[in-house]
N, C-alpha and C positions, 0 to 999 in steps of 0.2 A: 684919273685916281684924283681921291681928295687931297692936297696937300695945304694943311695951314700956312696962310702966311707969316706966322708966328715965327716957324721954322726958319724960313730962308734969312730973320735976323737975327735969330740962333745961330744957325751956320753959320751965316757972315762973320758974327763977331770972333766965336772961337777959332775959324781960320784966319781969321786976320790977325788974331793974337798969338798966331802960332801954336797954342794949345792945346788944348784935346778938340777931333772931331767925333762929337759922339755918336753919328749914324754909321762910325767906322769902326769906332772901339768898343762902345758901352750898350748899342745897341741896332742889331746889326738887322736888317730888314730887307735890304737891297735885294732884286728879284734877281742880278747877275752872281749872287753868293748863295743864295737860300734856294733857289732852281737849277744852284749847277748839279754837276753830276754826282758831286759827293753826296747829295742829297738821296738819291736813287737807291737802289738794291746793292747792298755788298759795300758802299760807302759810307765812310766815319760820321757823318749826318744823318743817315738814315735811321726811322725810327727802329728798323728790325737789327741793324746793326750796334747800335745802343743797349737792346734790350738782351741780344747773347753775352755783353761784354758783361753784364750783371752776374751771370752765371760760370763755372767752372770753364776753360777753355774745350775739354772733351765732354761738353755736355751733349745729348743727341738733342735731333729734332725734336722727337718726341717729347725732351724734357721741358727744351723750348717752347713748344708747344702750351705743357701743361702748365708749364709758369704764367704765360699768358693767359690762357682761356682761367686759371684758378685767380688773377688779379681780376678780369674782368667779369668773373661770376660773385667776386665781393659784392657788387651792385645787386646780385640777384639772390645773396644768402643771407649777410650780415643786416640784422636787426635791434644789435645794442652795442655801441661803442661807448666806455667809458662810463656803465652804469646808465648813458642814455639812451632813449627808443630811436633806432633808425629804420627811416621806411624805405623797402628793400625796392628797385627800380627792376622789374623784370625783363622792361622791353629792351634792357642791352642784349638779351640773348638773341631776339628776332632782327637788330638792328645792326650789331654787332658781329656777335660771333657767329652765326648760323651762315649768312652771307659769306664771311672769312674762310669758312671751314668747309662752303658747299664750292665754293672757287677754286679751293688749294686740291680739293678731290675729285671732281668734276662728278660727285654725288647730289643728293638732296637731302639728306637723312641729318645734316648738321653734325654729323662723325668724323673721325679721324686726325689726322694733325695738320695745324696751322703750317700755311708757308709763309714763312718771315718774306720773302720776296712781295707778297702780297698785302702786306701791310696798310692800313687803310687809313693813315696818317700822313699829312704834310707839314714840311718843315717850316713854319711862320718866321721861327727870330733866333739867333744865338744872340745871347745877353750875358755883360761882363757887371758881377756885383760887387765888386774888390770893397766896395762902399759897406758891406756887413760885413767885413770879415773880423774874425775872432781869433781869441786867443792858439785855437788848436787850427788854425786856416786861415789863408789869404783874402776870405770871400768865397762866393759861388759864380759857377759858370751856368747857366740856362738852357737849354730848348724847347723849344715851343713847338707845340704838335697841333693843328686842327684834325679832326675825327672826319674822314670822308663819307661821302654816299656809300661808298661801296670799295674792295677790294681791285687794289692794282700796284701794276710794274711802274706805273710812271706817275707819281703820286703829285706832279707837276702839271698834268692833262686840266689844262684849263676848262675843257668841258665835263671836269667831274666835279660836283660841288661839295662843300663843304658844310658839315652838320653844325649846328647851334652848339658845336661839344669842344671844346679844347683841351689840353693836356700839355702841362709842365713837369720839365722834369730835369731837378734841381741837386748839383754836386758840389761838392769840396774844392777850391783852390788847395794843392796840397801846398803844406809846408817842409822847408829843409835845410839843414845848414848853410846850403847855396841858392836857395830861393826863398826869399821871401816876399810879402807883401808890394813893396818896392819894386822888387824884380819881376813880377808878376805885372805891374801893372806898367813899367816898361816894355813889357813884350808884348802888351794892347798896342801901349801908345803906338810903337813903331810901325803898326799897321796903318795909321793916317799916311805913312811917308809913301805906301804904294798905290800904284794908281789901281783904280776901277772904275769903268764908267765904259760905255758901248763902243767909244772910241777905240780906247787900248785895252780893253776886255779887263777879267779880273784875275785871269790866272795866278799872277804870284799872290797879290792877296791871300785868295785863296788858299794857296800852297800855304801860306805861312799862318792864317786862320786856322786851318786844320792841326798842323805842326801844334797849336796851341790847346786846341777842343781837346787833342790826344793826349793832354797833359793831365786832363782831369776827368776823362770818359773813360779809359782803359783799367781791365782789371789786372792789379799785383801793384800800385798806386801807392799806396796807403793802409799801411798794417794797420790791423784790428776792425778792419769793414770787410762784410763779406765777398770772399773774394778779392781783397783790395781793392776793392773798385772806390772814388769819393763820393758816390751816390749819395742824396741827402734822404730824400724823397718824394713823391711824385702828386700833383694836384691837379684838379679838374674843375673844370665850369662848364654846365651843360644843362640843356633843356630838350633835351632830344629823345631822352632815355624815362621822360619822367616829368610830372609839376609837382609844385614851384621849381624856377629856377634853382640850381644849386651847386654849389660848391663840397668839394669832398677831399681828405688828403691819402697818401698811402705810404706805408715803411715797409723797408724788407725785414724778413723776419724770418728765424729761422725756425722751423716746425718738423711733425714728426715724419711729413710728408715731403721735408727738405726744404730748402730755402723760396718764399712765398711773397709775394704783394699784396698785406695785408690792410685792410680799412684802419685809418687811425683815426685821433682828434686831432681838429685844425688848428692850426696855430694861431695864437692869441683870440682866440673866437670861444666864446663860452656857448652853451647849448643855448638856444633860442627860449627854453621855458625859464632862462634864468633873465631873460629881460625885464631890467626894473624893480628885479626882486632885491628883498633885503638882503640876500645872501652878496649879490652882487654888489650892491651900493656901500655894503659894509666894505668890503674889499674894495672899493674904488675911495672912499671916504678915506682907509689908512695907507694908500697909496698914491695918493696925490698929485707929490713931489713928482714921481716918476712919472706917471702918466703925464703932465706937464712936459715932462723932456722926453717921451717915446721912449724911456727904457724900462718899463714895467716889464713885469712876466704874470700872465695871469697861470694862478693855480692849475695843474693839473685836474683838480677833483673839478673844476666849472668847468673843463672845456667839453664840448661837445663833436661827434661825427658827423653832423651832416648841417650846414651851414646855407641858408634859404637867400634866396634876394627877392625882392618883389618887386611888384610893377607901379609901386606908389612909395609913400612912407610910413608904411604899417608893419613895416618891420625895422623899421629906425633904433638904433638903441638907445636907450633913455636911463640915466644914473638918478632919478628924483630930484632934488634939489639942487645938485651938485654942480658946480660953476658951469658953463656952457663950454669952456674953454677945454675944463678933461673931459666933459662927457665927448666933445668931438675928437679932443684927440685919442681917446679911447675907442669910440667908433670906427675912427678912420683907418686903425691899422687891426681891425677885422678882418676877415674874408668877404665878408656883403658889406661892410661897412666901405670898404675900400674901393668895390667894383659896381657898388649901385645906391646904397643908402644915402653915401655921403655925396651923391655926383653935382650938388650946387656947388661946393669947394672940389671937389675930386671927379672933374668931370670925365667920363669913361666916352669910350664911342661904340656904338650900335648897342646901347643902352646897358650891356653887361660886364663887357671888354677893355683891357687896357691893350691887349694885343689883337684885333680883331681876324675871326677865319673870313670874314665874310666881304674882307676888304682884298684887292690884288697885291702883291708885294711890294713893298717902298714905303715909305713914311706916312702914307694916308691908311693903313692899317693900325697907327699907333692914335692912342688917345691923347685928347690935348693936355689933357692933366700930366703924360709921360711927357709930350714931347715941351710945351712952356712951364714945368714946376719941376718934376722929378728930373729929367734930363739934365737941365740946367746945374740941378743941387749935388748931381754925381758929378758932374763937370769939376766943381769946384774942391768937391772931395778929391775928386783923382790928382788934380794940380799940385793939391798940397802932399798929398802922399810923394807926389813926382820931387819935390822941391825941399825933400827932406834929407838929410847929409844920414 
C-alpha cells in the first residue's frame, strides 16, 4: 500500500497538538472501519441499506429494485440535461444491471428483482464535510463506494476487483435547536479519543461512528426532504461503461412513477460546449471577485449533464484573457478540473480520483491533494469551529 511520507508529518503534527486527527474524524479509510461488518449486507454502511433508507419504510423488495434499476438506466436513456446533449452509456446494462439481476434470480434473462444483499458496491470512505456547512445544515456526510466486477454478499472480498467506477452518496448534517455545527464537530472530534488499530480493535470506534452516520442517513430526520432522509445527491466518476472518462450527478425527484434518482446538472460545471465561449467568459468577467474567493455560483442555465475528463489537457477550462488565478479558481471548482484537468496543482491518484477504487483500504487510496492540501485546510476549519463559544 502506498502511504505518502507527508502523511506521517501531518498525522504527527495534528496528534501532537492534541487537536484533530483527520483520518479518524474527517476522512475515514481505515480497513478496520470500512471493512467492518457494518459495511456488509444489513449493516448501516452497506449500499443496499443506504438505498432502502431513501424510500418509505414499507417499500417492497420490488419497489427498491425498481428504484435502483431506474437510476442505473439513466445512463442508458438520458440524452438531454438542461438543454445540453448527453451521450447515453448503454454498457451499464451488461456490466452492472444484468449481472446483478441474474445473480439475484439464478436466471440469465436479465429480468426479475434485484437482491440488495448482492449490491456490487464496496465502501471506500466515510467523510465529514462540516467545512461546507450552510444556514440550512451543519455541512455534509459522505459515503464513497467502488462499483465491483460482480454482485456479491461480501464486497470486501479481496479477490473481487473494483471497476474504474466510483459512486459518492452525499447527505446533509441536520441542524436542530439542540444540535448545531459545533455540536456535530464535537461528536466527530470525540472519535479521536477512541482506539482503532490491530492491537485493540475498532469496535468502540466503529460503534460511535455508526451512531454518527445513523444521524444523517436514516429516513424521518429532515422534514421537507423525500421520506425525511437528509440525502442531497449522488455523484459518479467512471470509465467502465463508456468513453471518455466521465462524471455525472443524480438527485432524488418525485415523478409519476414515484420517487426516482434522476440525472441532473453537475455542480459548478458548465457544459463542455461553453468552454472558452463568449457566454462563459462574460459571466466569469462579471464574477471575478466571487471566483477569486471561490464563492461563485455558476448560473443554472450554463450547467451541463456530463462532465468529461481527458488524458491530457484537451479539456482544460479556459476563460479567454482573464487572469490565470481567475481561470484556475474557476476550473478547480468544476468536477473535471478538480479530478483531472488541474492535476498539476490539484494532484489526484490513479489519474482521475481523490479516493481510488484501485488501492487497498487505508491512506494509500487518498490523493496527494487530499492528504497534503485539503485535509490540513479542513483541520483548520474544524479547529476554529471547536474553539468558538
